[in-house]
C-alpha positions in Angstrom: -36.3 69.5 95.3 -35.3 72.5 97.6 -35.7 76.0 96.2 -33.8 79.0 97.6 -35.6 81.4 99.9 -34.9 85.1 99.7 -32.6 84.7 102.7 -30.6 82.0 100.8 -30.4 84.2 97.7 -29.2 87.3 99.6 -26.7 85.2 101.5 -25.1 83.8 98.4 -25.1 87.1 96.5 -23.4 88.8 99.4 -20.7 86.2 99.5 -20.1 86.5 95.8 -19.8 90.3 96.1 -17.3 89.9 99.0 -15.2 87.5 97.0 -15.3 89.7 93.9 -13.7 92.4 95.9 -11.1 90.0 97.3 -10.2 88.7 93.8 -9.7 92.3 92.6 -7.4 92.9 95.5 -5.4 89.8 94.7 -5.1 90.8 91.0 -3.9 94.3 91.8 -1.4 93.0 94.3 -3.1 94.3 97.5 -3.3 90.7 98.7 -0.5 88.2 98.5 -1.2 84.6 97.6 -0.7 83.6 101.3 -3.3 86.2 102.3 -5.7 85.3 99.5 -5.5 81.5 100.1 -7.9 81.2 103.1 -10.3 83.6 101.4 -10.4 81.6 98.1 -10.7 78.3 99.9 -13.8 79.5 101.7 -15.3 80.0 98.3 -14.2 76.6 96.8 -11.3 77.9 94.8 -8.1 75.8 94.8 -4.7 76.4 93.2 -3.9 73.1 91.5 -0.9 71.9 89.5 -1.4 74.0 86.4 -4.3 76.4 87.1 -7.0 77.4 89.6 -9.8 74.9 90.1 -13.3 75.8 91.2 -15.3 73.2 93.1 -19.0 73.7 92.9 -21.4 72.2 95.5 -24.2 70.0 94.4 -25.8 69.4 97.8 -26.7 65.8 98.3 -26.1 65.3 94.6 -29.5 66.7 93.5 -30.0 69.2 90.6 -32.6 70.0 87.9 -32.3 70.6 84.2 -31.9 74.3 84.5 -29.0 73.9 86.9 -27.3 71.3 84.7 -27.6 73.6 81.6 -26.0 76.4 83.7 -23.1 74.1 84.5 -22.7 73.4 80.8 -22.8 77.1 80.0 -20.1 77.8 82.6 -17.9 75.0 81.2 -18.1 76.5 77.8 -17.8 80.2 78.7 -15.1 80.1 81.3 -13.4 76.7 81.2 -12.5 74.2 78.5 -15.9 72.9 77.7 -16.3 70.2 80.3 -16.8 69.6 84.0 -15.5 66.8 86.3 -18.0 65.2 88.7 -16.4 64.0 91.9 -16.8 61.5 94.7 -18.4 64.2 96.9 -21.2 64.8 94.4 -19.5 68.1 93.4 -18.5 69.4 90.0 -15.1 70.8 89.4 -13.8 73.2 86.7 -10.1 72.7 86.2 -9.1 75.7 84.1 -10.8 79.0 85.2 -9.0 82.3 85.0 -9.0 84.0 88.4 -10.6 87.2 87.1 -13.6 85.1 85.8 -14.3 83.2 89.0 -16.7 85.9 90.5 -18.7 85.8 87.3 -18.9 82.0 87.5 -20.2 82.3 91.0 -22.8 84.9 90.0 -23.9 82.5 87.2 -24.2 79.7 89.8 -26.2 82.0 92.1 -28.6 82.6 89.2 -29.8 79.0 89.5 -29.5 78.5 93.2 -26.0 77.1 93.4 -22.7 78.0 95.0 -19.2 76.9 96.0 -19.4 77.7 99.7 -17.7 75.3 102.0 -16.5 73.0 99.3 -13.0 73.5 100.8 -11.4 74.5 104.1 -11.5 73.1 107.6 -15.2 73.3 107.9 -18.3 71.0 107.2 -18.2 70.2 103.6 -20.9 69.5 101.1 -23.4 67.0 102.7 -23.7 63.9 100.5 -26.5 61.4 100.2 -27.6 58.2 98.5 -27.8 59.0 94.8 -31.0 56.9 94.5 -32.7 59.0 97.3 -36.4 59.4 96.9 -36.6 56.7 94.3 -35.0 53.5 95.7 -37.2 50.5 96.3 -35.4 49.7 99.6 -35.7 53.2 101.1 -37.1 53.8 104.6 -37.3 57.5 104.0 -35.8 60.1 101.6 -32.6 61.3 103.2 -32.4 64.6 101.2 -34.6 66.7 103.6 -32.2 65.7 106.4 -29.2 66.5 104.2 -30.7 69.9 103.4 -31.4 70.7 107.1 -27.8 69.8 107.8 -26.6 72.0 105.0 -28.5 75.0 106.3 -27.3 74.4 109.9 -23.7 74.0 108.9 -23.3 76.8 106.3 -21.4 79.6 108.0 -22.0 78.1 111.4 -20.1 80.5 113.6 -18.5 77.8 115.8 -17.5 75.4 113.0 -15.7 77.5 110.3 -12.2 76.8 111.6 -12.3 73.1 112.7 -9.1 71.1 113.3 -9.6 69.6 109.8 -12.2 69.2 107.1 -15.4 67.5 108.1 -17.7 65.3 106.0 -21.2 64.1 106.6 -23.2 61.5 104.5 -26.8 60.5 104.9 -28.7 57.4 103.6 -32.4 56.5 104.1 -32.1 52.9 102.7 -31.1 49.5 104.0 -28.4 49.3 101.4 -25.6 51.8 101.9 -25.0 53.7 98.6 -23.5 56.7 100.4 -20.4 55.1 102.1 -21.6 56.4 105.4 -19.0 54.4 107.4 -16.2 56.3 105.7 -17.4 59.7 106.9 -16.7 61.9 109.9 -20.4 61.5 110.6 -22.6 58.9 108.9 -26.3 59.0 109.3 -28.7 56.2 108.5 -32.5 56.7 108.7 -34.0 53.7 110.5 -37.2 52.5 112.1 -37.5 51.1 115.6 -39.7 48.1 116.6 -42.7 50.5 116.9 -42.2 51.8 113.4 -40.9 55.2 114.6 -38.4 56.9 112.3 -35.1 57.9 113.8 -31.3 57.8 113.0 -28.4 55.5 113.5 -25.4 57.8 114.1 -21.9 56.7 113.1 -18.7 58.7 113.9 -15.0 58.5 113.2 -14.9 57.1 109.7 -12.6 58.3 107.0 -10.1 57.2 104.4 -6.8 59.0 103.6 -3.5 58.4 105.4 -5.0 56.4 108.3 -8.2 54.8 107.0 -10.8 53.8 109.6 -14.3 52.5 109.5 -16.8 54.6 111.5 -18.4 53.3 114.8 -21.9 53.5 116.0 -22.3 56.2 118.7 -26.1 56.1 118.8 -28.1 53.2 117.5 -31.4 55.1 117.5 -31.6 58.8 117.8 -35.1 60.4 117.8 -35.9 62.7 114.8 -36.2 65.8 117.0 -32.7 65.3 118.4 -30.7 65.2 115.1 -29.4 68.8 115.0 -28.5 69.1 118.7 -26.8 65.8 118.5 -24.8 66.8 115.4 -23.9 70.0 117.2 -22.7 68.0 120.2 -20.5 65.8 118.1 -18.8 68.6 116.2 -18.4 70.7 119.4 -16.6 67.8 121.1 -14.4 67.3 118.0 -13.7 71.0 117.8 -12.3 71.0 121.3 -10.5 67.7 121.3 -9.3 67.5 117.7 -5.6 67.9 117.3 -4.3 71.1 115.7 -0.7 70.3 116.3 -0.5 67.7 113.4 -2.8 67.9 110.4 -2.2 64.2 109.7 -3.8 63.4 113.1 -6.5 66.1 113.0 -9.5 64.2 111.6 -12.2 63.0 114.0 -11.3 59.4 113.2 -8.0 60.0 115.1 -9.8 61.8 117.9 -12.1 58.8 118.4 -9.2 56.4 118.1 -7.0 58.2 120.6 -9.7 58.8 123.2 -11.8 55.7 122.6 -15.4 55.4 121.5 -16.8 55.2 125.0 -15.1 58.4 126.1 -16.3 60.2 122.9 -19.8 58.9 123.5 -19.8 60.2 127.1 -18.5 63.6 126.0 -21.0 63.9 123.2 -23.9 62.9 125.5 -22.8 65.4 128.1 -22.6 68.2 125.5 -25.9 67.0 124.0 -27.6 67.5 127.3 -26.2 71.0 127.5 -27.3 72.1 124.0 -30.6 70.2 123.6 -32.6 72.8 125.7 -31.6 75.5 123.2 -33.3 73.8 120.3 -36.9 74.8 120.8 -38.4 72.9 117.9 -37.7 75.5 115.2 -35.4 73.1 113.5 -38.3 70.6 113.3 -40.5 73.2 111.7 -37.8 73.9 109.2 -37.5 70.2 108.5 -41.2 69.9 107.9 -41.0 72.8 105.4 -38.1 71.2 103.7 -39.8 67.9 103.5 -42.8 69.5 101.7 -40.4 70.6 98.9 -39.2 67.0 98.4 -42.7 65.5 97.7 -42.4 62.7 95.2 -43.3 63.6 91.6 -46.7 62.6 90.1 -45.8 59.2 88.7 -47.8 58.3 85.7 -49.4 55.0 84.8 -48.6 53.5 81.4 -48.0 50.2 79.7 -44.4 48.9 79.6 -44.9 46.7 76.5 -42.6 48.8 74.4 -39.8 48.4 76.9 -40.1 44.6 76.9 -40.3 44.5 73.1 -37.2 46.7 72.8 -35.3 44.4 75.1 -36.1 41.4 73.0 -35.4 43.1 69.7 -32.2 45.0 70.5 -29.3 43.2 72.3 -27.4 46.5 72.8 -30.4 48.0 74.6 -30.9 44.8 76.6 -27.2 44.9 77.7 -27.6 48.5 78.8 -30.8 47.8 80.8 -29.2 44.8 82.5 -26.3 46.9 83.9 -27.5 50.5 84.1 -31.0 50.2 85.7 -32.0 49.8 89.3 -35.3 49.0 91.0 -37.7 52.0 91.6 -40.3 52.2 94.3 -43.0 53.2 91.8 -44.6 50.5 89.5 -43.5 50.8 85.9 -40.5 53.0 86.7 -36.7 52.5 86.8 -33.7 54.4 88.1 -31.2 55.0 85.2 -27.5 55.4 85.9 -25.8 57.2 83.0 -22.1 56.1 82.9 -19.5 58.8 82.6 -16.9 56.0 82.2 -16.8 55.3 78.5 -13.8 53.0 77.9 -10.7 55.1 77.5 -12.2 58.3 78.7 -11.5 60.3 81.9 -13.8 58.9 84.7 -16.3 61.6 85.8 -15.9 64.0 82.9 -18.8 65.3 80.9 -18.8 67.8 78.1 -21.0 70.8 78.0 -23.0 69.2 75.2 -23.4 66.0 77.2 -24.7 68.0 80.2 -27.3 69.6 78.0 -28.4 66.2 76.7 -28.8 65.0 80.3 -30.7 68.1 81.1 -33.1 67.6 78.2 -33.7 64.0 79.1 -34.4 64.9 82.7 -36.8 67.6 81.6 -38.6 65.5 79.0 -38.6 62.0 80.7 -37.3 62.3 84.2 -39.6 64.7 86.2 -36.9 67.3 85.9 -34.5 65.6 88.4 -30.9 64.6 88.1 -28.5 63.2 90.6 -24.7 62.9 90.8 -23.4 59.8 92.4 -20.3 59.5 94.5 -19.2 57.0 91.9 -18.9 59.8 89.4 -21.9 59.0 87.3 -25.2 60.8 86.6 -28.6 59.5 87.6 -32.0 59.9 86.1 -33.9 58.8 89.2 -37.5 58.7 87.9 -37.9 57.2 84.4 -41.0 55.3 83.2 -39.9 52.1 81.5 -41.8 53.0 78.3 -39.5 55.9 77.8 -36.3 53.9 78.2 -35.8 53.1 74.4 -36.0 56.8 73.6 -33.6 57.7 76.4 -31.1 55.0 75.3 -31.2 56.2 71.7 -30.5 59.8 72.9 -27.7 58.6 75.2 -26.1 56.6 72.3 -26.0 59.7 70.1 -24.4 61.7 72.9 -21.8 59.0 73.6 -23.3 58.3 77.0 -24.7 54.8 76.6 -21.9 52.8 78.0 -23.3 49.6 79.6 -20.9 49.2 82.4 -22.4 50.4 85.7 -20.8 48.3 88.5 -18.4 46.5 86.1 -14.6 46.6 85.9 -14.5 49.7 83.7 -16.8 51.7 86.0 -13.8 52.9 87.9 -13.6 55.7 90.5 -10.5 57.7 89.9 -9.2 61.0 91.3 -7.7 63.6 89.0 -4.2 62.5 90.1 -1.0 64.0 88.9 -2.6 65.3 85.7 -4.2 68.1 87.7 -3.7 67.9 91.5 -0.7 69.5 93.2 -0.9 67.0 96.0 -0.8 63.9 93.8 2.2 61.7 93.7 1.2 59.5 90.7 -1.2 59.5 87.8 -4.7 58.0 88.2 -6.6 58.8 85.0 -4.2 57.0 82.6 -4.3 53.9 84.8 -8.1 53.9 84.8 -8.2 54.4 81.0 -5.8 51.6 80.4 -7.7 49.1 82.6 -11.1 50.0 81.0 -9.7 49.9 77.5 -7.9 46.6 78.0 -10.9 44.7 79.4 -13.2 46.1 76.7 -10.8 44.8 74.1 -10.9 41.4 75.8 -14.7 41.5 75.9 -14.5 40.1 79.5 -16.2 42.7 81.7 -19.7 41.2 81.6 -18.3 37.8 82.2 -16.3 39.2 85.2 -19.5 40.7 86.6 -19.7 43.1 89.5 -16.3 44.5 90.5 -15.4 47.9 91.9 -11.9 49.3 91.1 -11.0 52.5 92.8 -7.8 54.5 92.1 -6.1 57.3 94.1 -3.1 59.3 93.0 -1.9 59.9 96.5 -2.3 58.9 100.2 -5.3 61.3 100.6 -7.5 58.7 99.0 -9.9 60.9 97.0 -10.4 57.9 94.8 -11.7 55.8 97.7 -9.2 53.0 97.0 -9.4 51.6 100.5 -13.0 50.5 99.9 -12.5 49.2 96.4 -12.8 45.4 95.8 -9.5 46.2 94.0 -7.9 49.4 95.2 -5.0 51.1 93.6 -2.9 53.7 95.3 -0.3 55.7 93.3 2.8 56.8 95.3 6.2 58.4 94.6 9.2 56.1 95.2 12.4 58.0 94.7 10.8 60.0 91.9 9.2 57.0 90.2 5.5 56.2 90.2 4.7 53.1 92.2 1.2 51.6 92.6 0.1 49.6 95.6 -2.8 47.2 95.3 -5.4 46.5 98.1 -7.9 43.7 98.0 -11.3 43.0 99.5 -12.4 46.5 100.3 -16.1 47.3 100.5 -17.9 50.6 100.8 -21.5 49.3 101.4 -23.4 48.4 104.5 -20.7 45.7 105.2 -17.9 48.2 105.0 -14.4 46.9 105.3 -11.0 48.3 104.4 -9.0 46.5 101.7 -5.8 44.6 102.6 -2.5 45.6 101.1 -1.4 42.8 98.8 2.3 43.4 98.9 5.0 45.5 97.1 3.9 48.1 94.6 4.1 48.0 90.8 5.7 50.3 88.4 3.5 52.3 86.0 4.0 49.9 83.1 3.4 46.9 85.4 0.1 47.8 87.0 -2.1 46.8 84.0 -0.5 43.3 83.7 -0.9 42.9 87.4 -4.6 43.6 87.3 -4.9 41.2 84.3 -3.3 38.4 86.4 -5.6 39.2 89.3 -8.7 38.9 87.2 -7.5 35.8 85.5 -7.0 34.2 88.9 -10.5 35.2 90.0 -12.1 33.7 86.9 -10.2 30.5 87.6 -11.0 30.4 91.3 -14.7 31.4 91.4 -17.1 28.5 92.0 -19.4 29.6 89.2 -20.3 32.7 87.1 -22.6 34.0 89.9 -19.9 34.3 92.5 -18.5 37.8 92.4 -14.9 38.8 92.9 -15.6 40.0 96.4 -17.4 36.8 97.4 -14.5 34.7 96.0 -12.0 36.8 97.9 -14.0 36.4 101.1 -14.3 32.7 100.6 -10.6 32.0 99.8 -8.8 34.9 101.5 -5.9 36.8 100.0 -3.3 34.1 99.4 -4.4 32.8 96.0 -4.7 36.4 94.7 -1.3 37.4 96.1 0.1 34.3 94.3 -1.3 35.6 91.0 0.1 39.1 91.6 3.6 38.0 92.5 4.2 34.8 90.5 8.0 35.2 90.6 7.9 35.2 94.4 5.8 32.0 94.4 8.2 30.3 92.0 11.1 31.3 94.3 9.3 30.0 97.4 8.6 26.7 95.6 12.2 26.3 94.6 
């Protein structure tokens, strides 16, 4: 993984020192909250419902055991003993005292981490496929590209005050595990007919108030053109993007209002202007970065113990069936560690759990960890012979829930329990759904199903691309939950369709139960997933299950 240079270190330390002085001025009253707000946002500090929140960048979701242990230490020393992992592969601390934040940032800098550009109208933390460098279906590791983009975008003089926040995601695989079509810029590493590596560039995706699926602006971009082309896209957006209405300021609206062809022409014109200024230094930088992402030295060993453990232990077998993915190296597996134990807050990990994960990565996982946009932690390189030992350690740490990709593996934003923007609770809804289907012992029979919950229209829980999406809104001071159906955040991205009127807080769980019961009755066989059944039959039979009184009235 990437290691900070002296320049990186000096840059981050300077920013921390600047912010320390700004915090001191806020505390002594020299700065008002309005004056302080843009300064704190540049350093990832939000003011939420009850306290400040510090959002820490985990670039492209990659960190090592030393960094994870430092996150644990920060959680214990300056917060309430836990961290919350987010859909942008960040970690959030929800309860820091303002006076402690500079010390937290210094502690992050000690291990090559920061909170720069995790907020504000700038280019945010670049995300990537959480199986990067390990996946069996990968064309190329996307993390060097993501790191190049991080270096290019950090403190970029032209792009610090964009019309609105700007998000980039990168994948190097055929399967999209980074939701690239729901980003301002999505980048997929591809090969042309001659085997040449390049990029498919997608623009104008995004969720929130007006969700849109991104559109391909370049089907194949040569490797050497990536940075100047990205520069051209953001330059065009910076000029055209609306600053008169923040709800229409994202690039998705810019593309929609101007049309893809117009945007493509403007980008190509700007690209022709800026391309000569890129002399190849960026490609030299990329080559140096790629050298730091060389694959680990995979070992060769028998996997007999793994197979024997699967046969002997049904709990272990269940966990391996759900929480493992295919690795590119023989004898290895990718382990997804669920942060979605039934009834717990999705994405939360205690300091002690973070230390356990760090220890496992160091001992068994080539010292690598990943954070997924689905709010879980990944051990990307694990030899199968070590899986029984890993599972035993995870069970002891309360981290061995066998539910990756199942109904209780729910994405949920913090909602009204924390966020000042939220209009409804998300966490309790996720907890109730997970607990209920665990009690019913149905989730393995239900099979792959993605539920995503947002506590407001901003869609931080990605509900638009959930197979079942839940959006919490405020209706005359009462929580009301809308359901969307058929969303998909993979390479076949589609936005979910709103099912109908919303449900009260105490009605949402029974509604989901009716929906799942209908699916189990409607599917052709146990192999047909919820999404496949929905696509085969359409929305009507599911709407009938959600609104039985309405069906009865129509029949009468």
